N, C-alpha and C positions, 0 to 999 in steps of 0.2 A: 170682740174678736171678729175679724173679717175673713171671708173665704170666697174667692172668685167674685168679689163685689157683692156677695150676699151676706146677710147677717148670720152669725153662728152662735149657738148657745151651748155651753158646757155645764152639765149638771152633775155635781158630785153627790155622794151619799150624805144625807143629813146627819147631824151629830146625835140627835136624840135617840133614834132607833139603834144606832151603833153603841151608844153608851149603855142602853138597856140590855142589849145582847151581851156585851162584854161583862156587865155586872151580873147577869144571870149565870154566865159561864164561870165567873170567879166564885160566886156563891156555891155552885155545885162542886167545884173542885175543892174548895175549902171545907165544905160539909163532908165530902168523901175523906179528906185527910183527917178531919176531926174523928170520924167514926173509926178509921183505920188505926189512929193512935190510941183510941179507947178500947179497942177490941180485946186487949189482954185483961181488962176488968170484967169481961163478961164471958166466962167459960160456958161450955155446952151444959144444958140442964141435966140433972140427974136422970130424969125420965121425960119423955116427950108426951106428956098427958096434960089434961086440963088444969090440974093443980099447979103445974109448973109453967103455965102459959106466959107469965111475965118474964121469967128467965129465958124461955125459948125465944120470945120476941126480941129481948135485948141481945141475945146471941146472934140471931138472924140479922137484925138491923145493923149491928156494928161489924159483922163479918162480911155481909153481902151488899150493903148499900154502896160502898166504894166501887164495887164491880159494875154497878149500874150508872152512878152519877159521874164518875170520871170519864167514861167514853162520851156521855151526853155533853158534859162540859167541854171536852176537847173538840167535839164536832161544832158546838156553838162558837167556840173560840176561832176555829178555822173559818166558819161562815162569816163571822164578823170581820176577821182580818181580810178576807177576800172582798167583802162588800166595801170595806174602807178604801180600797184601791180602785173600785169601779167608777167610771165616768161615762155618762150618757152625752153624746154629742149630736146635735141637730144643726144642719146647715142647709145650704141651697141644694145639695145633692141628695140628702136623705137623713135618716136618723138611725143611730145604733150605738152600742157600747164600744168603747175603745178596745181593741184586740178581740173583737167579736163580730158577729154578723151585722152588716149595715143594710138597712132597707131603703131602697130608692123610693122617692115620693110617688112615682108612677106605679110602683108595685104594691102600694098600700091600697087595699080595697075599700076600707071604711074607717072613719074616725068616730068612735062611739063616746060621746061626752055626756051621756044621760046622767051619770053619777058624779059629774064634776062639782056641782054645787052642794050636794048632800054629803059625799064622802071624799071628794078631792081626787077622784080617779078618772083617768082617761084611758081608753082602750084603742089600740091600733090593730086593725085586723088585716092580715095578709093572707094569701092563699094557704100557707102552711101553718101559721100560728096566730094567736091573739096575744099581743104584748100589752101588759098592764103598766101604766105609769102612775105612780102614787105620789101625790103632792106632799105627804108627810115624810116620805123616804128620800125625796130628791130636793136639792137646792135649786134655785132659779126656776121654779116651776111655772110661774106666770109668764116669764119670757119664753119658756119651752112651749107652752100652749099657744102663745102668739105666733111663734115661728111655724108650728104645725098648722095652725089655721091659715096662715099666709101661703103655705106651700101646697095645701090640699084644695082641690076645687070644691065648690059648694055641694055638688051632687054626691060627694063621698062623705059628707058630714052628717052624723046623726046626733042632733042636739036635744 
């Protein structure tokens, strides 16, 4: 992709983290539905004492787990759906997510690539925040690192 004569890189969200997040959300929602459907099998115990601990735990688990796992599953589902649409764009002007803040190259104070080889992370430090770019979560990561190194001067790089 070309932009004003400069190379441009578009990085979508990688599929592996998305699939894992969607799978965990689905498992939580299904587990909650399973407990909700089985709750009629587990009435409240006769007494809430140590002798009836198994009945009490069955009752609490099947009646209250859906109230916890459904909201957590829904939040994970929303996070994964939003992440699936995000795209990071780096070009001659700067770097940023589509429909979000774009950082101009001259406004980036430092490129911290000390964890690039060990963890696949690159940090861009601006005056207001530190942006983490993760090679596992982004596609076209090598091309992204190349365009970042090309557009930042050597004195701003921490390797």
